[in-house]
N, C-alpha and C positions, 0 to 999 in steps of 0.2 A: 331585332327589337326585343327588349326584355319584357315578359308578360308580368302584369301586376298580380300580386297574391290577393285572392278574394278574402275579405274579412266578413265575419258574420254580421247580419243585420240585427239579430236578436238571439237570445238564449233562454230556453225554458229549462227549469230544474224542478224535479220532484224528489224531495228528501224524506226518508222514512223516520218515524218516531222510533225511539228505543226504550226498552224497559231496563232499568237497573235492578238486577235481581239480588244484589247483596255484595258485601265486601268480604275478601278473604282474610285480611290481616291489618287491623287498625292499630296493632301494637308496634310493629316496625322493628322488632328486635334483630331481624336479619339484614337490616339496611334498606329494605323496600317497604313502603307503607301503602295501605289500602288494598290494591288488587281487586278488580271488579268482575262481576258476572253479569252478562247482559244479553239481550236479544233484540234484533231489529224486527219491527212488526209492520204490516202493510197499511195499518191505519191507527190513528190519524196520520196525516202527512202535511208537509209544507210544500206548496206549489207556487212558483213565481216565474215571471217573465221579465227579462232585463233588455232594454233597447238603448241605443245611443240617443242623447238629447243635448240641447244647448246647456242645460243646467240640471243638477240633481233634483229628482222628485220621487216621491213614493206614494202609492195609492193602495187601498185595500187594508187587510189586517196587518197589525204590527208596524204601521208606517213610521212611528217615532223611532223604534229600534232599528228599522231598516235604514233610515237617514243617517243614524250614527255609524252603522256598519259601512255605509257608502263612503263616509268621510275617511274611514280607515283604509278601505280597499282601493279607493279611486285616486289616491294621491299620485300625482304625476301622469294621470290618464290623459288621453288625447281629446276627450270630450267629457260632458256630463252624462248621466244615465237616468233613465226613467224605469222604475221598478214597480210592477203591479203584482201584489200578493193575492192570489186567488183563494188560498187556503193556508192556514197556519196551525201548527201543532199548539195546543193550549199552553200558555205560558205558566211557569211555576207550578206545573202539575206532576213533575217527576218523569217527564217523557222526553227530555233532552231538547226542548224547543229552542233554547238559545244557541246551542252548538249547531243544530241542523240549519237554523236560519243563517247563522254566520257562514257556514260552509256553503250553503246554497248561493248566497249573495257573492261571496268571494270567488267561488268557482265560475259563476256566470260572468263576472267582470273580467276575470283572468282570461276566459275564452274570448271575450270581445276585444281584449287588449293584446291577444296573441301571446300571453305569458304561459309558460309551462310550470304550473304550481300544483303540488299535491295537497291532499287534506292536511298533512302535517304542517306544511308551509302556511296554508291559509289559517289553520287553527292558531299558529303562533302569532300571526299578525292580528287575529281577532281575539287573542287572549282566551283561547278555549283549550280543552284537553289537559288542564293543569292537574286534576286529581284522578281522572279516569280516561282511559283510551277507548272506551266502549262506543262513545258517540262518533268518534272519527272512523272507527272500524265499521260501524253500522252504515255510515255514509259511503265508505269505500267499497264494501262488498257484502254487507248484510250478514245474516246467519246468527248462530249462537256463538257467543264470544266470552273468552276469559282473558284478562290482561294481567301482567306481572307486577303491577303496582308502580308507584313513583319512586325512583332511585335518586342517587346523589346528583346525577347529571341535570335533573330538573326538567327534562323534556317529557313529552307525553308518554305514558306507560306503554310498553310493547305488548302486542297481542301474543299470548303464549298458546292459545288454543282457539281454533275456529272449526265449527261443524255445521253442515246443513241441518236445518231444523226440520223435523218430520212434516211432510206436506199435509198429512191427515190430521195432525193435532191442531187444536184451536186454543186460543187464550181469550178469556172473557175479561175485559177491562171494566173497571168501575171508576167512573169519573165524578167528582164533586165540584161543579163550577163555583160554588159558594166558598170553597176553601182553597188555600194556597200553601205550598211548601216553602220553606225558607230558601233564600237565594242571595247571591252577592255578598255584601259585607255581613249581613245577618247570618248567612251560612257559615262564613269563616268564624264568627264569634260562637256560633252553636257548636262547631267542631271543637273549638278550644275549650268550651265549657264541659264537654263530655268527660266522664270518668275514664281512667286508664283501661284500655281493653286488655283483658288477660291473655297472656301468651297461650295458655291452655285452650282458650276459646278459639283463637286463631288456628291452632293445630287441629282442633276438632272440625272446624269448617273446612280446612284444606283436605282433611281425611274424607269428609263427606263428598266434596267435589270430585276428588280424584278416584275414589273407590265406589261411588254410588251414583252421583249426579251425571258425570260424563259417560260412564258405561251404560247407564239407563237411557241416555239420549241416543247413543250410537246404536244400541240394540233395540231401540224403540219400545222400551219398557217404561211406560208412563207412570206406573206405580213406584218403581225405584226412583225415577227422576223426580216425581212429585213429592214423595216422602222426604227425599234429601233436601229439596228446595224449601219445603215447609219448615223443616228443622233449622236450616240455615237462617231463614227469615225470623224464626222465633229468637235465635241467638242475637242476630243483628238488631231486630226490632226492640228487644229488651235493652240493648245498649243505647239505642237512640231515644228511648222513651223519655228520659229526663229533658230532652230538647223538644219534646212534642206533648208537653202537658202531662207527662207521666204515663202515656199510652204508646203502644207500638204503632198506632194508627193516627195520622194527622187528622183524618176525618172519622169521627166515631160512626157516622152513617155508612161510610165505605166498609169499615170493620164489621159492622153488623151484617151487611149483605154478603161480605166475604165468608163470614162464619156460616151463614145459611147455605152458601154454595158448597162449602166443605161438607156440611151435613147431608147434602144432596148428591154427593159423589165426586165433586171436583177435587183436584189435588194441586200441589204446588202453590199454596196460598200465601200471599204477601203483599207488600207495598213497594212500589217503585221509588227508589231514592227517598227523598223527604216527603213524597206523596204530593197531593192526597190520593193519587191514582193507585188503586189496588188491582190485583190480578189473580186469576185462577185458571188452571189448565184442565182440559178434557180431551178425550181421545175421539175426535170426529165431529162432524157437523151436527149429527143427530143429537148427541149429548149437549152440544153448545146451544142449539135451538131450544131443546127441552128446558134447560136451565134458564135461558133468557125469558121464555114465555112464563115460566113458573114464578120468576122474581121481578119482572120488569115493572109491574104495577106497585109492588112494595118498595122497590128502589125509587121510583118516581115520587112516591109519597114522602120519601126522606131526602129528596133533592139529588138523587144519584142517577147517573146515566150509565147504562150497560151497553158495551160495544163488543161485538164478536170480531176478533182479529185473527190473522194467520201470522206465523213467522215469515219474514221476508228474507229470502236467501240470495238476493241481489242488492246492491247498494243503490245510491241515488241514480235517477234517470236524468241524463243531460241531453237536450235536443238543441242542436244548432241550426238556425235558419239562415 
């Protein structure tokens, strides 16, 4: 008698947020455009549970977006699905919320349906990973990441470098819930409206990444790492300023707190993607807590939330029940 293969009753997924730390080359003279620098972080995160149901339903955060994703991923499924989102990465904050939500939903449904789908397959179905491969790689394996940009083939950019992020380093995130970065069609139009990115600027960024940022990371030299990242952010932020009201910061309040963090010893100062989330790096818990307590009240007065995060060197956690 042939034994039946057990199918999961439910799947839980925890997907990490990612920081987009800058682009390598928006000029594209060599045939590849963008190229992203990124880091998976342990918080915030998206946490959801998917179970079989008579029809599709969604509860918790981001329920409207989840229902749309279910329609894409559940075509031809054996049943409907009920999804409960216990926590969601803030939307339109520069933390990769849309990609991580799509990958989490797609991965859970694939497990329940017995399909063998990787993040690239799921991203393609969910129309993700078009411009950057950082979100897919953060979901797959975490860590500090660099991708090679979008080529003529049109698929998600390949990851060209991955490294463990130092366990002792911390990143202070500055979130402004009252502000939002551009996304969707508005983001496409914003990119099209930007001036041409100089090839010399792309060359300078690549030089900084290869000869200062990456060696600083590997040797755990936060001064070299941070100095390189701050300079990269200044170049990229200056290019994006016309699409952000003339400022490298989507949220002036975040920019103000970031500047104070730099004055107090933090390094690697910048904005993730279109923002409004800002970031600053420090070497250790003690420095992170000191900065947090020194600035938390001033940040609150400006509507900014400070979060102490770690780099996450593993990808999404998937638990099958």
